[in-house]
gemmi code that builds the backbone of each chain (N, CA, C; Angstrom):
import gemmi

chains = {
    "A": [
        ("MET", (0.819, -1.224, 0.000), (0.000, 0.000, 0.000), (0.849, 1.268, 0.000)),
        ("ILE", (2.170, 1.112, -0.070), (3.039, 2.294, -0.050), (2.772, 3.179, -1.271)),
        ("TRP", (2.631, 2.524, -2.438), (2.399, 3.283, -3.677), (1.108, 4.096, -3.565)),
        ("PHE", (0.087, 3.503, -2.920), (-1.198, 4.197, -2.796), (-1.044, 5.453, -1.922)),
        ("LEU", (-0.279, 5.318, -0.825), (-0.060, 6.475, 0.056), (0.676, 7.592, -0.673)),
        ("LEU", (1.645, 7.195, -1.485), (2.404, 8.209, -2.237), (1.522, 8.872, -3.301)),
        ("VAL", (0.638, 8.086, -3.904), (-0.292, 8.670, -4.893), (-1.232, 9.654, -4.213)),
        ("VAL", (-1.771, 9.250, -3.054), (-2.666, 10.149, -2.299), (-1.921, 11.428, -1.908)),
        ("SER", (-0.666, 11.253, -1.472), (0.144, 12.410, -1.091), (0.347, 13.358, -2.279)),
        ("ALA", (0.631, 12.786, -3.447), (0.838, 13.610, -4.644), (-0.449, 14.335, -5.039)),
        ("VAL", (-1.582, 13.631, -4.917), (-2.874, 14.246, -5.278), (-3.203, 15.398, -4.329)),
        ("VAL", (-2.982, 15.166, -3.030), (-3.250, 16.222, -2.041), (-2.329, 17.427, -2.278)),
        ("LEU", (-1.073, 17.138, -2.617), (-0.128, 18.231, -2.914), (-0.585, 19.017, -4.141)),
        ("PHE", (-1.061, 18.303, -5.151), (-1.541, 18.945, -6.375), (-2.769, 19.817, -6.070)),
        ("ILE", (-3.674, 19.293, -5.252), (-4.862, 20.078, -4.862), (-4.437, 21.322, -4.083)),
        ("GLY", (-3.420, 21.153, -3.224), (-2.886, 22.309, -2.482), (-2.330, 23.373, -3.409)),
        ("TYR", (-1.599, 22.925, -4.444), (-1.059, 23.868, -5.434), (-2.184, 24.595, -6.160)),
        ("LEU", (-3.192, 23.823, -6.579), (-4.323, 24.428, -7.306), (-5.040, 25.454, -6.430)),
        ("THR", (-5.200, 25.105, -5.154), (-5.864, 26.038, -4.225), (-5.035, 27.308, -4.068)),
        ("ALA", (-3.714, 27.142, -3.981), (-2.831, 28.316, -3.830), (-2.903, 29.206, -5.062)),
        ("ILE", (-2.937, 28.574, -6.232), (-2.987, 29.359, -7.481), (-4.320, 30.105, -7.597)),
        ("SER", (-5.398, 29.430, -7.214), (-6.719, 30.037, -7.396), (-7.147, 30.929, -6.221)),
        ("SER", (-6.294, 31.058, -5.202), (-6.712, 31.831, -4.022), (-6.706, 33.327, -4.309)),
        ("LYS", (-7.720, 33.994, -3.790), (-7.818, 35.444, -3.962), (-7.572, 36.192, -2.651)),
        ("ASP", (-7.572, 35.459, -1.548), (-7.242, 36.098, -0.266), (-6.190, 35.274, 0.476)),
        ("LEU", (-5.609, 35.898, 1.480), (-4.459, 35.273, 2.166), (-4.863, 34.091, 3.040)),
        ("ILE", (-6.114, 34.078, 3.508), (-6.549, 32.950, 4.349), (-6.626, 31.678, 3.519)),
        ("ARG", (-7.119, 31.816, 2.286), (-7.173, 30.646, 1.406), (-5.748, 30.155, 1.091)),
        ("LEU", (-4.836, 31.095, 0.981), (-3.426, 30.748, 0.749), (-2.865, 29.966, 1.948)),
        ("LEU", (-3.213, 30.421, 3.153), (-2.791, 29.734, 4.381), (-3.336, 28.312, 4.417)),
        ("ILE", (-4.605, 28.161, 4.048), (-5.240, 26.836, 4.043), (-4.535, 25.919, 3.040)),
        ("SER", (-4.205, 26.468, 1.865), (-3.522, 25.651, 0.851), (-2.141, 25.207, 1.333)),
        ("LEU", (-1.448, 26.078, 2.057), (-0.130, 25.707, 2.605), (-0.260, 24.576, 3.621)),
        ("GLU", (-1.283, 24.660, 4.465), (-1.495, 23.597, 5.457), (-1.789, 22.264, 4.770)),
        ("LEU", (-2.521, 22.357, 3.666), (-2.815, 21.146, 2.890), (-1.529, 20.547, 2.307)),
        ("MET", (-0.640, 21.409, 1.835), (0.635, 20.928, 1.288), (1.475, 20.250, 2.377)),
        ("PHE", (1.487, 20.838, 3.575), (2.219, 20.200, 4.679), (1.589, 18.854, 5.033)),
        ("GLY", (0.280, 18.765, 4.917), (-0.413, 17.488, 5.143), (0.064, 16.413, 4.184)),
        ("SER", (0.257, 16.789, 2.941), (0.750, 15.811, 1.955), (2.193, 15.393, 2.281)),
        ("VAL", (2.968, 16.313, 2.841), (4.338, 15.968, 3.259), (4.293, 14.924, 4.384)),
        ("PHE", (3.377, 15.122, 5.347), (3.246, 14.148, 6.443), (2.875, 12.766, 5.902)),
        ("LEU", (2.032, 12.773, 4.878), (1.609, 11.505, 4.278), (2.779, 10.820, 3.562)),
        ("ALA", (3.609, 11.627, 2.923), (4.760, 11.074, 2.196), (5.830, 10.534, 3.142)),
        ("LEU", (5.757, 10.908, 4.417), (6.757, 10.434, 5.394), (6.503, 8.999, 5.855)),
        ("ILE", (5.267, 8.519, 5.675), (4.912, 7.190, 6.212), (5.827, 6.070, 5.672)),
        ("PRO", (6.144, 6.011, 4.356), (7.041, 4.938, 3.881), (8.412, 4.931, 4.545)),
        ("LEU", (8.871, 6.104, 4.978), (10.179, 6.169, 5.641), (10.163, 5.403, 6.963)),
        ("PHE", (9.000, 5.303, 7.597), (8.893, 4.584, 8.868), (9.115, 3.083, 8.697)),
        ("THR", (8.925, 2.568, 7.495), (9.105, 1.129, 7.288), (10.584, 0.743, 7.259)),
        ("THR", (11.451, 1.670, 6.832), (12.886, 1.333, 6.744), (13.693, 1.921, 7.901)),
        ("LEU", (13.482, 3.224, 8.188), (14.244, 3.894, 9.256), (13.268, 4.538, 10.247)),
        ("PRO", (12.732, 3.762, 11.159), (11.684, 4.310, 12.036), (12.132, 5.464, 12.923)),
        ("SER", (13.306, 5.331, 13.535), (13.737, 6.396, 14.458), (14.092, 7.678, 13.708)),
        ("SER", (14.768, 7.534, 12.558), (15.084, 8.716, 11.757), (13.813, 9.354, 11.231)),
        ("ALA", (12.861, 8.520, 10.810), (11.592, 9.043, 10.286), (10.843, 9.808, 11.361)),
        ("PHE", (10.890, 9.296, 12.597), (10.209, 9.997, 13.684), (10.852, 11.359, 13.940)),
        ("GLY", (12.182, 11.382, 13.888), (12.897, 12.656, 14.052), (12.533, 13.643, 12.966)),
        ("VAL", (12.491, 13.159, 11.718), (12.117, 14.022, 10.590), (10.684, 14.526, 10.760)),
        ("ALA", (9.799, 13.623, 11.208), (8.398, 14.003, 11.397), (8.251, 15.091, 12.460)),
        ("VAL", (8.950, 14.916, 13.578), (8.870, 15.913, 14.662), (9.386, 17.268, 14.183)),
        ("ILE", (10.532, 17.244, 13.510), (11.106, 18.507, 13.012), (10.169, 19.148, 11.993)),
        ("THR", (9.612, 18.329, 11.091), (8.697, 18.864, 10.074), (7.465, 19.488, 10.707)),
        ("ILE", (6.890, 18.790, 11.681), (5.665, 19.292, 12.317), (5.934, 20.620, 13.023)),
        ("PHE", (7.013, 20.674, 13.798), (7.293, 21.903, 14.556), (7.701, 23.054, 13.632)),
        ("THR", (8.511, 22.747, 12.616), (8.947, 23.805, 11.692), (7.764, 24.361, 10.912)),
        ("SER", (6.935, 23.459, 10.377), (5.798, 23.931, 9.580), (4.798, 24.689, 10.446)),
        ("SER", (4.618, 24.233, 11.685), (3.697, 24.945, 12.584), (4.201, 26.357, 12.861)),
        ("SER", (5.497, 26.489, 13.116), (6.074, 27.814, 13.364), (5.924, 28.700, 12.136)),
        ("GLU", (6.163, 28.112, 10.975), (6.051, 28.855, 9.717), (4.626, 29.361, 9.510)),
        ("LEU", (3.676, 28.496, 9.773), (2.278, 28.886, 9.591), (1.847, 29.926, 10.622)),
        ("LEU", (2.379, 29.811, 11.829), (2.053, 30.826, 12.849), (2.565, 32.201, 12.432)),
        ("ILE", (3.763, 32.214, 11.853), (4.318, 33.483, 11.367), (3.451, 34.038, 10.242)),
        ("LEU", (2.983, 33.139, 9.369), (2.112, 33.587, 8.279), (0.797, 34.149, 8.815)),
        ("ILE", (0.270, 33.522, 9.858), (-0.973, 34.018, 10.478), (-0.751, 35.426, 11.036)),
        ("ILE", (0.388, 35.615, 11.694), (0.705, 36.947, 12.232), (0.861, 37.951, 11.089)),
        ("ALA", (1.491, 37.507, 9.989), (1.665, 38.395, 8.830), (0.312, 38.798, 8.254)),
        ("ILE", (-0.627, 37.857, 8.198), (-1.968, 38.173, 7.688), (-2.632, 39.226, 8.573)),
        ("MET", (-2.500, 39.053, 9.879), (-3.103, 40.018, 10.821), (-2.469, 41.401, 10.659)),
        ("LEU", (-1.157, 41.424, 10.484), (-0.465, 42.709, 10.321), (-0.851, 43.384, 9.007)),
        ("ILE", (-0.985, 42.586, 7.946), (-1.388, 43.147, 6.647), (-2.805, 43.715, 6.743)),
        ("ASP", (-3.678, 42.991, 7.446), (-5.046, 43.501, 7.622), (-5.055, 44.800, 8.424)),
        ("LYS", (-4.183, 44.871, 9.426), (-4.102, 46.083, 10.253), (-3.561, 47.259, 9.439)),
        ("GLU", (-2.635, 46.972, 8.550), (-1.982, 48.035, 7.779), (-2.834, 48.489, 6.592)),
        ("PHE", (-3.350, 47.511, 5.832), (-4.022, 47.847, 4.569), (-5.538, 47.701, 4.619)),
        ("ARG", (-6.092, 47.160, 5.692), (-7.528, 46.929, 5.841), (-8.085, 45.978, 4.782)),
        ("THR", (-7.259, 45.095, 4.304), (-7.700, 44.065, 3.356), (-6.763, 42.858, 3.455)),
        ("ILE", (-7.298, 41.699, 3.087), (-6.451, 40.492, 3.083), (-6.376, 39.917, 1.674)),
        ("SER", (-6.624, 40.750, 0.692), (-6.571, 40.292, -0.696), (-5.125, 39.997, -1.102)),
        ("VAL", (-4.969, 39.001, -1.970), (-3.635, 38.642, -2.458), (-3.034, 39.782, -3.275)),
        ("GLU", (-3.904, 40.579, -3.898), (-3.443, 41.706, -4.715), (-2.663, 42.735, -3.879)),
        ("THR", (-2.920, 42.746, -2.570), (-2.223, 43.690, -1.685), (-0.715, 43.453, -1.697)),
        ("ILE", (-0.338, 42.151, -1.782), (1.081, 41.808, -1.770), (1.624, 41.984, -3.192)),
        ("SER", (2.283, 43.061, -3.415), (2.798, 43.311, -4.770), (4.251, 42.874, -4.911)),
        ("SER", (4.976, 42.800, -3.791), (6.370, 42.370, -3.858), (6.738, 41.698, -2.549)),
        ("GLY", (7.837, 40.948, -2.568), (8.260, 40.252, -1.358), (9.733, 40.454, -1.066)),
        ("GLY", (10.154, 40.100, 0.139), (11.557, 40.234, 0.503), (11.910, 41.609, 1.015)),
        ("ASP", (13.104, 41.714, 1.563), (13.570, 43.005, 2.063), (14.244, 43.823, 0.967)),
        ("ARG", (14.212, 45.114, 1.183), (14.892, 45.986, 0.226), (16.363, 46.100, 0.601)),
        ("VAL", (17.238, 45.852, -0.361), (18.679, 45.949, -0.102), (19.172, 47.317, -0.593)),
        ("ASP", (19.701, 48.098, 0.324), (20.203, 49.428, -0.063), (21.700, 49.371, -0.362)),
    ],
    "B": [
        ("MET", (-6.686, -4.304, 6.760), (-5.877, -3.104, 6.936), (-5.737, -2.340, 5.619)),
        ("ASP", (-5.604, -3.121, 4.519), (-5.477, -2.481, 3.202), (-6.741, -1.706, 2.849)),
        ("TYR", (-7.894, -2.309, 3.145), (-9.155, -1.631, 2.844), (-9.313, -0.364, 3.683)),
        ("LEU", (-8.831, -0.437, 4.911), (-8.914, 0.729, 5.805), (-8.064, 1.882, 5.272)),
        ("VAL", (-6.846, 1.558, 4.861), (-5.952, 2.592, 4.287), (-6.546, 3.137, 2.998)),
        ("LEU", (-7.124, 2.235, 2.193), (-7.756, 2.644, 0.928), (-8.899, 3.620, 1.192)),
        ("THR", (-9.744, 3.271, 2.154), (-10.889, 4.126, 2.489), (-10.424, 5.478, 3.026)),
        ("LEU", (-9.440, 5.427, 3.924), (-8.935, 6.681, 4.502), (-8.279, 7.559, 3.432)),
        ("GLY", (-7.549, 6.930, 2.508), (-6.900, 7.683, 1.436), (-7.904, 8.350, 0.518)),
        ("ILE", (-8.955, 7.606, 0.152), (-9.996, 8.172, -0.728), (-10.719, 9.316, -0.012)),
        ("ALA", (-11.022, 9.106, 1.276), (-11.688, 10.171, 2.055), (-10.798, 11.406, 2.153)),
        ("THR", (-9.481, 11.189, 2.311), (-8.534, 12.315, 2.371), (-8.581, 13.127, 1.083)),
        ("VAL", (-8.555, 12.428, -0.049), (-8.582, 13.127, -1.350), (-9.910, 13.871, -1.524)),
        ("LEU", (-11.006, 13.241, -1.109), (-12.324, 13.879, -1.263), (-12.417, 15.162, -0.434)),
        ("PHE", (-11.939, 15.099, 0.814), (-11.989, 16.304, 1.659), (-11.028, 17.381, 1.141)),
        ("ALA", (-9.899, 16.946, 0.564), (-8.981, 17.922, -0.037), (-9.635, 18.594, -1.239)),
        ("CYS", (-10.396, 17.817, -2.016), (-11.152, 18.402, -3.131), (-12.181, 19.406, -2.609)),
        ("GLY", (-12.738, 19.113, -1.439), (-13.677, 20.054, -0.814), (-13.034, 21.400, -0.545)),
        ("VAL", (-11.766, 21.394, -0.124), (-11.024, 22.650, 0.104), (-10.943, 23.448, -1.193)),
        ("LEU", (-10.674, 22.731, -2.267), (-10.501, 23.408, -3.566), (-11.826, 23.937, -4.101)),
        ("LEU", (-12.892, 23.162, -3.921), (-14.151, 23.492, -4.588), (-15.023, 24.487, -3.820)),
        ("THR", (-14.945, 24.467, -2.503), (-15.811, 25.382, -1.753), (-15.340, 26.833, -1.917)),
        ("ARG", (-16.305, 27.737, -1.923), (-15.957, 29.151, -2.109), (-15.902, 29.884, -0.776)),
        ("ASP", (-16.274, 29.174, 0.266), (-16.316, 29.783, 1.593), (-15.043, 29.411, 2.360)),
        ("ASN", (-14.349, 30.403, 2.872), (-13.097, 30.153, 3.589), (-13.293, 29.307, 4.837)),
        ("LEU", (-14.403, 29.537, 5.538), (-14.643, 28.791, 6.778), (-14.769, 27.309, 6.500)),
        ("TYR", (-15.562, 26.963, 5.495), (-15.731, 25.549, 5.169), (-14.451, 24.967, 4.583)),
        ("ALA", (-13.693, 25.788, 3.862), (-12.397, 25.317, 3.347), (-11.459, 24.954, 4.502)),
        ("SER", (-11.450, 25.797, 5.551), (-10.585, 25.491, 6.699), (-11.074, 24.250, 7.449)),
        ("LEU", (-12.397, 24.067, 7.498), (-12.930, 22.863, 8.159), (-12.562, 21.602, 7.374)),
        ("TYR", (-12.696, 21.683, 6.057), (-12.323, 20.535, 5.209), (-10.826, 20.235, 5.356)),
        ("MET", (-10.027, 21.304, 5.458), (-8.585, 21.127, 5.614), (-8.263, 20.414, 6.931)),
        ("SER", (-8.966, 20.816, 7.993), (-8.728, 20.175, 9.294), (-9.101, 18.695, 9.257)),
        ("VAL", (-10.225, 18.390, 8.610), (-10.643, 16.982, 8.507), (-9.629, 16.185, 7.687)),
        ("THR", (-9.112, 16.812, 6.617), (-8.090, 16.149, 5.796), (-6.860, 15.806, 6.638)),
        ("LEU", (-6.427, 16.752, 7.455), (-5.245, 16.514, 8.291), (-5.515, 15.450, 9.357)),
        ("ILE", (-6.723, 15.440, 9.912), (-7.073, 14.403, 10.901), (-7.051, 13.020, 10.232)),
        ("LEU", (-7.548, 12.962, 8.989), (-7.542, 11.680, 8.278), (-6.109, 11.221, 7.990)),
        ("ILE", (-5.244, 12.183, 7.629), (-3.836, 11.834, 7.395), (-3.208, 11.307, 8.691)),
        ("ALA", (-3.531, 11.963, 9.803), (-3.019, 11.498, 11.096), (-3.576, 10.119, 11.439)),
        ("THR", (-4.819, 9.855, 11.039), (-5.430, 8.547, 11.318), (-4.722, 7.431, 10.553)),
        ("ILE", (-4.232, 7.755, 9.340), (-3.478, 6.746, 8.571), (-2.228, 6.322, 9.369)),
        ("TYR", (-1.635, 7.272, 10.089), (-0.480, 6.935, 10.942), (-0.881, 5.912, 12.018)),
        ("THR", (-2.080, 6.064, 12.559), (-2.499, 5.121, 13.616), (-2.721, 3.724, 13.061)),
        ("VAL", (-3.106, 3.633, 11.780), (-3.290, 2.311, 11.171), (-1.968, 1.543, 11.184)),
        ("TYR", (-0.866, 2.283, 11.004), (0.456, 1.650, 11.016), (1.095, 1.679, 12.414)),
        ("SER", (0.285, 1.926, 13.429), (0.740, 1.919, 14.844), (1.825, 2.953, 15.129)),
        ("ILE", (1.712, 4.119, 14.485), (2.652, 5.214, 14.789), (1.851, 6.269, 15.548)),
        ("GLN", (1.516, 5.947, 16.784), (0.608, 6.798, 17.544), (1.201, 8.153, 17.902)),
        ("SER", (2.510, 8.180, 18.096), (3.147, 9.431, 18.533), (2.990, 10.533, 17.495)),
        ("VAL", (3.117, 10.177, 16.220), (2.969, 11.183, 15.157), (1.511, 11.616, 15.050)),
        ("PHE", (0.595, 10.676, 15.274), (-0.832, 11.027, 15.280), (-1.103, 12.102, 16.333)),
        ("VAL", (-0.566, 11.879, 17.524), (-0.773, 12.849, 18.613), (-0.157, 14.202, 18.257)),
        ("LEU", (1.044, 14.179, 17.683), (1.715, 15.438, 17.314), (0.920, 16.204, 16.259)),
        ("ILE", (0.487, 15.492, 15.214), (-0.274, 16.169, 14.139), (-1.594, 16.688, 14.679)),
        ("THR", (-2.282, 15.864, 15.464), (-3.604, 16.266, 15.945), (-3.509, 17.408, 16.947)),
        ("PHE", (-2.576, 17.313, 17.873), (-2.463, 18.366, 18.896), (-1.913, 19.662, 18.325)),
        ("ILE", (-0.779, 19.560, 17.641), (-0.073, 20.780, 17.223), (-0.646, 21.315, 15.921)),
        ("PHE", (-0.747, 20.448, 14.923), (-1.123, 20.959, 13.598), (-2.615, 21.270, 13.517)),
        ("VAL", (-3.442, 20.327, 13.905), (-4.891, 20.560, 13.813), (-5.374, 21.334, 15.033)),
        ("GLY", (-4.938, 20.899, 16.212), (-5.426, 21.527, 17.448), (-5.032, 22.972, 17.600)),
        ("ALA", (-3.834, 23.329, 17.179), (-3.395, 24.725, 17.332), (-3.556, 25.507, 16.033)),
        ("ILE", (-2.815, 25.105, 15.013), (-2.793, 25.873, 13.757), (-4.144, 25.794, 13.038)),
        ("GLY", (-4.705, 24.579, 12.971), (-5.986, 24.404, 12.272), (-7.101, 25.207, 12.903)),
        ("ILE", (-7.165, 25.189, 14.228), (-8.238, 25.913, 14.915), (-8.032, 27.423, 14.778)),
        ("ILE", (-6.776, 27.875, 14.802), (-6.515, 29.310, 14.580), (-6.963, 29.704, 13.173)),
        ("THR", (-6.692, 28.836, 12.197), (-7.119, 29.119, 10.818), (-8.638, 29.183, 10.716)),
        ("ILE", (-9.320, 28.255, 11.396), (-10.784, 28.263, 11.391), (-11.302, 29.556, 12.027)),
        ("ALA", (-10.691, 29.922, 13.141), (-11.107, 31.156, 13.829), (-10.850, 32.381, 12.955)),
        ("LEU", (-9.718, 32.379, 12.265), (-9.376, 33.496, 11.369), (-10.367, 33.567, 10.208)),
        ("ALA", (-10.681, 32.404, 9.627), (-11.631, 32.371, 8.509), (-13.016, 32.816, 8.957)),
        ("ALA", (-13.395, 32.435, 10.171), (-14.709, 32.848, 10.685), (-14.737, 34.331, 11.031)),
        ("THR", (-13.625, 34.844, 11.541), (-13.555, 36.251, 11.944), (-13.700, 37.182, 10.740)),
        ("TYR", (-13.096, 36.801, 9.625), (-13.159, 37.681, 8.460), (-14.458, 37.532, 7.681)),
        ("ARG", (-15.371, 36.744, 8.180), (-16.694, 36.664, 7.552), (-17.689, 37.553, 8.280)),
        ("PHE", (-17.753, 37.438, 9.595), (-18.750, 38.156, 10.378), (-18.114, 38.749, 11.625)),
        ("ILE", (-18.837, 39.692, 12.247), (-18.384, 40.245, 13.523), (-18.667, 39.217, 14.609)),
        ("PRO", (-17.655, 38.795, 15.383), (-17.888, 37.756, 16.387), (-18.759, 38.239, 17.537)),
        ("ALA", (-19.594, 37.353, 18.022), (-20.474, 37.684, 19.149), (-19.972, 36.981, 20.393)),
        ("ARG", (-20.197, 37.589, 21.537), (-19.771, 36.995, 22.798), (-20.999, 36.555, 23.579)),
        ("LYS", (-21.511, 35.414, 23.252), (-22.647, 34.858, 23.989), (-22.533, 33.332, 24.013)),
        ("ILE", (-23.056, 32.744, 25.067), (-22.983, 31.297, 25.241), (-24.369, 30.713, 25.009)),
        ("SER", (-24.456, 29.758, 24.098), (-25.726, 29.103, 23.837), (-26.016, 28.086, 24.942)),
        ("VAL", (-27.272, 28.034, 25.357), (-27.668, 27.105, 26.421), (-27.555, 25.667, 25.931)),
        ("TYR", (-27.798, 25.474, 24.625), (-27.789, 24.118, 24.078), (-26.390, 23.485, 24.142)),
        ("TRP", (-25.350, 24.323, 24.107), (-23.995, 23.797, 24.166), (-23.612, 23.396, 25.588)),
        ("LEU", (-24.387, 23.862, 26.569), (-24.096, 23.490, 27.952), (-24.426, 22.018, 28.212)),
        ("ILE", (-25.386, 21.471, 27.458), (-25.808, 20.075, 27.669), (-24.679, 19.091, 27.346)),
        ("PRO", (-24.064, 19.145, 26.108), (-22.933, 18.217, 25.865), (-21.755, 18.442, 26.795)),
        ("ILE", (-21.537, 19.726, 27.175), (-20.439, 20.014, 28.118), (-20.702, 19.322, 29.451)),
        ("ALA", (-21.967, 19.386, 29.909), (-22.332, 18.750, 31.179), (-22.180, 17.237, 31.095)),
        ("ILE", (-22.558, 16.664, 29.929), (-22.451, 15.206, 29.761), (-20.983, 14.769, 29.805)),
        ("VAL", (-20.127, 15.509, 29.058), (-18.695, 15.165, 29.026), (-18.078, 15.313, 30.415)),
        ("THR", (-18.467, 16.387, 31.119), (-17.949, 16.601, 32.477), (-18.361, 15.465, 33.405)),
        ("ALA", (-19.613, 15.010, 33.252), (-20.108, 13.919, 34.096), (-19.327, 12.632, 33.821)),
        ("ILE", (-19.064, 12.361, 32.512), (-18.316, 11.136, 32.146), (-16.899, 11.190, 32.721)),
        ("VAL", (-16.267, 12.361, 32.568), (-14.892, 12.516, 33.072), (-14.867, 12.375, 34.592)),
        ("ALA", (-15.846, 12.997, 35.257), (-15.896, 12.929, 36.720), (-16.111, 11.498, 37.198)),
        ("TYR", (-16.999, 10.772, 36.517), (-17.270, 9.382, 36.878), (-16.027, 8.510, 36.670)),
        ("THR", (-15.308, 8.773, 35.529), (-14.087, 8.006, 35.247), (-13.034, 8.252, 36.320)),
        ("TYR", (-12.877, 9.524, 36.704), (-11.912, 9.856, 37.762), (-12.295, 9.170, 39.067)),
        ("TYR", (-13.605, 9.198, 39.370), (-14.091, 8.581, 40.609), (-13.831, 7.080, 40.603)),
        ("LEU", (-14.036, 6.466, 39.406), (-13.905, 5.019, 39.273), (-12.449, 4.566, 39.418)),
        ("TYR", (-11.540, 5.355, 38.810), (-10.144, 4.932, 38.773), (-9.258, 5.690, 39.756)),
        ("SER", (-9.836, 6.527, 40.579), (-9.012, 7.345, 41.488), (-8.230, 6.488, 42.475)),
        ("GLY", (-8.821, 5.393, 42.918), (-8.156, 4.516, 43.872), (-7.013, 3.736, 43.256)),
        ("GLN", (-7.120, 3.465, 41.955), (-6.107, 2.639, 41.288), (-4.924, 3.462, 40.782)),
        ("ILE", (-5.231, 4.678, 40.265), (-4.170, 5.456, 39.626), (-3.280, 6.131, 40.667)),
        ("GLY", (-3.876, 6.972, 41.495), (-3.081, 7.707, 42.469), (-2.232, 8.778, 41.805)),
        ("ILE", (-1.440, 9.480, 42.574), (-0.564, 10.515, 42.020), (0.844, 9.952, 41.905)),
        ("VAL", (1.389, 9.971, 40.702), (2.751, 9.474, 40.479), (3.567, 10.561, 39.792)),
        ("PHE", (4.839, 10.551, 40.071), (5.732, 11.485, 39.391), (6.044, 10.952, 37.994)),
        ("ILE", (6.219, 11.902, 37.034), (6.503, 11.484, 35.663), (7.945, 11.020, 35.569)),
        ("LYS", (8.115, 9.789, 35.138), (9.453, 9.239, 34.949), (9.606, 8.827, 33.496)),
        ("GLU", (10.723, 8.235, 33.218), (10.963, 7.792, 31.847), (9.993, 6.682, 31.458)),
        ("HIS", (9.483, 6.743, 30.243), (8.528, 5.775, 29.683), (7.240, 5.710, 30.500)),
        ("SER", (6.894, 6.815, 31.133), (5.678, 6.781, 31.941), (4.440, 6.706, 31.080)),
        ("PHE", (4.503, 7.270, 29.852), (3.334, 7.224, 28.985), (3.020, 5.801, 28.543)),
        ("ALA", (4.076, 4.989, 28.398), (3.860, 3.614, 27.963), (3.126, 2.811, 29.019)),
        ("SER", (3.314, 3.183, 30.281), (2.676, 2.416, 31.349), (1.445, 3.113, 31.919)),
        ("PHE", (1.036, 4.201, 31.269), (-0.123, 4.932, 31.789), (-1.376, 4.073, 31.632)),
        ("PRO", (-2.143, 3.885, 32.704), (-3.258, 2.938, 32.641), (-4.498, 3.508, 31.941)),
        ("THR", (-4.433, 3.667, 30.652), (-5.606, 4.148, 29.918), (-5.676, 3.426, 28.584)),
        ("GLU", (-6.837, 3.503, 27.962), (-6.999, 2.829, 26.688), (-6.760, 3.817, 25.567)),
        ("TYR", (-5.974, 3.383, 24.606), (-5.601, 4.269, 23.505), (-6.810, 4.643, 22.656)),
        ("LEU", (-7.658, 3.672, 22.399), (-8.838, 3.920, 21.562), (-9.749, 4.970, 22.187)),
        ("LEU", (-9.901, 4.891, 23.496), (-10.740, 5.860, 24.215), (-10.172, 7.268, 24.062)),
        ("MET", (-8.851, 7.377, 24.117), (-8.203, 8.676, 23.968), (-8.427, 9.241, 22.565)),
        ("VAL", (-8.322, 8.372, 21.556), (-8.540, 8.808, 20.171), (-9.984, 9.280, 19.996)),
        ("VAL", (-10.926, 8.537, 20.571), (-12.344, 8.910, 20.458), (-12.598, 10.261, 21.113)),
        ("PHE", (-12.034, 10.491, 22.276), (-12.212, 11.769, 22.971), (-11.576, 12.913, 22.187)),
        ("LEU", (-10.407, 12.635, 21.598), (-9.686, 13.664, 20.833), (-10.473, 14.069, 19.597)),
        ("VAL", (-10.976, 13.079, 18.864), (-11.764, 13.368, 17.657), (-13.075, 14.055, 18.036)),
        ("SER", (-13.682, 13.648, 19.168), (-14.918, 14.293, 19.634), (-14.661, 15.757, 19.964)),
        ("LEU", (-13.514, 16.022, 20.569), (-13.156, 17.402, 20.909), (-13.015, 18.255, 19.657)),
        ("MET", (-12.338, 17.697, 18.650), (-12.162, 18.418, 17.379), (-13.518, 18.685, 16.724)),
        ("ALA", (-14.379, 17.651, 16.684), (-15.702, 17.802, 16.064), (-16.520, 18.853, 16.803)),
        ("LEU", (-16.416, 18.851, 18.117), (-17.157, 19.826, 18.935), (-16.697, 21.246, 18.629)),
        ("LEU", (-15.399, 21.427, 18.506), (-14.860, 22.760, 18.190), (-15.307, 23.224, 16.815)),
        ("MET", (-15.251, 22.323, 15.836), (-15.649, 22.694, 14.478), (-17.150, 22.981, 14.406)),
        ("LEU", (-17.952, 22.171, 15.084), (-19.405, 22.392, 15.086), (-19.757, 23.715, 15.763)),
        ("SER", (-19.025, 24.050, 16.819), (-19.295, 25.321, 17.499), (-18.967, 26.495, 16.590)),
        ("ALA", (-17.923, 26.352, 15.758), (-17.585, 27.417, 14.804), (-18.687, 27.582, 13.768)),
        ("ILE", (-19.211, 26.461, 13.261), (-20.307, 26.521, 12.273), (-21.547, 27.150, 12.904)),
        ("LYS", (-21.837, 26.744, 14.116), (-23.014, 27.252, 14.834), (-22.901, 28.776, 15.011)),
        ("LEU", (-21.721, 29.225, 15.380), (-21.494, 30.658, 15.594), (-21.718, 31.440, 14.309)),
        ("VAL", (-21.158, 30.945, 13.215), (-21.259, 31.649, 11.936), (-22.692, 31.638, 11.427)),
        ("ARG", (-23.379, 30.509, 11.539), (-24.763, 30.422, 11.078), (-25.670, 31.332, 11.896)),
        ("GLY", (-25.387, 31.397, 13.175), (-26.180, 32.270, 14.049), (-26.000, 33.723, 13.688)),
        ("GLU", (-24.777, 34.094, 13.314), (-24.505, 35.477, 12.918), (-25.119, 35.798, 11.575)),
        ("GLY", (-25.124, 34.787, 10.679), (-25.650, 35.018, 9.330), (-27.134, 35.242, 9.295)),
        ("SER", (-27.854, 34.545, 10.187), (-29.320, 34.666, 10.220), (-29.706, 35.848, 11.087)),
    ],
}
model = gemmi.Model(1)
for chain_id, residues in chains.items():
    chain = gemmi.Chain(chain_id)
    for i, (resn, *xyz) in enumerate(residues, 1):
        res = gemmi.Residue()
        res.name, res.seqid = resn, gemmi.SeqId(i, " ")
        for name, pos in zip(("N", "CA", "C"), xyz):
            atom = gemmi.Atom()
            atom.name, atom.element = name, gemmi.Element(name[0])
            atom.pos, atom.b_iso = gemmi.Position(*pos), 0.0
            res.add_atom(atom)
        chain.add_residue(res)
    model.add_chain(chain)
structure = gemmi.Structure()
structure.add_model(model)
structure.setup_entities()
């Protein structure tokens, strides 16, 4: 059943990508990212069959890292709403810091 | 076991499709949470309970619920009122928990947490999973109830 889990993981990842592309607001973008992380968790299951302890370590790191990342994104959404009074994707016109 | 994984996988894909197809952010976040719970459930089929607990507690319990709250907040102005009907399930759950504590209080006692204490904790894993999923369902239903009440 490993192949089936990987297929499901790929399908969920693809749906996450489609949701991200079609999103018009930042909350939908956040939801699509969470869906993509879900597919990553699903893809980790085959690793448990060969290297269980390493897979568990990878899973713990992935869960905590992705959770922190999503929390930062949630804070960013709140700050954008406070600044621009909208959560539309169109608000974000550029990314990254400005290098002087 | 194969049929169980097959069913869970198909349900996961269907709920993920729900995220894509629904136009409402609140329902999209609810579908996303259910998808993640189903993915965590696949871990339990392979007896990897620790990852199930991590995904359910941290990813769905914290991040998922914040996303649901965020999606609900940007739809309507939140109200601060407690429905009387929600007090009934709360009272039932409290009664069950109180009875369980009363029943097992003599056997469990207070112990200090030591190494591998979770492995020897005298509780049933299935019961814990049922309570955890019930808690998630209760939270999601309360969010739907709140939004529907505001909409009408």
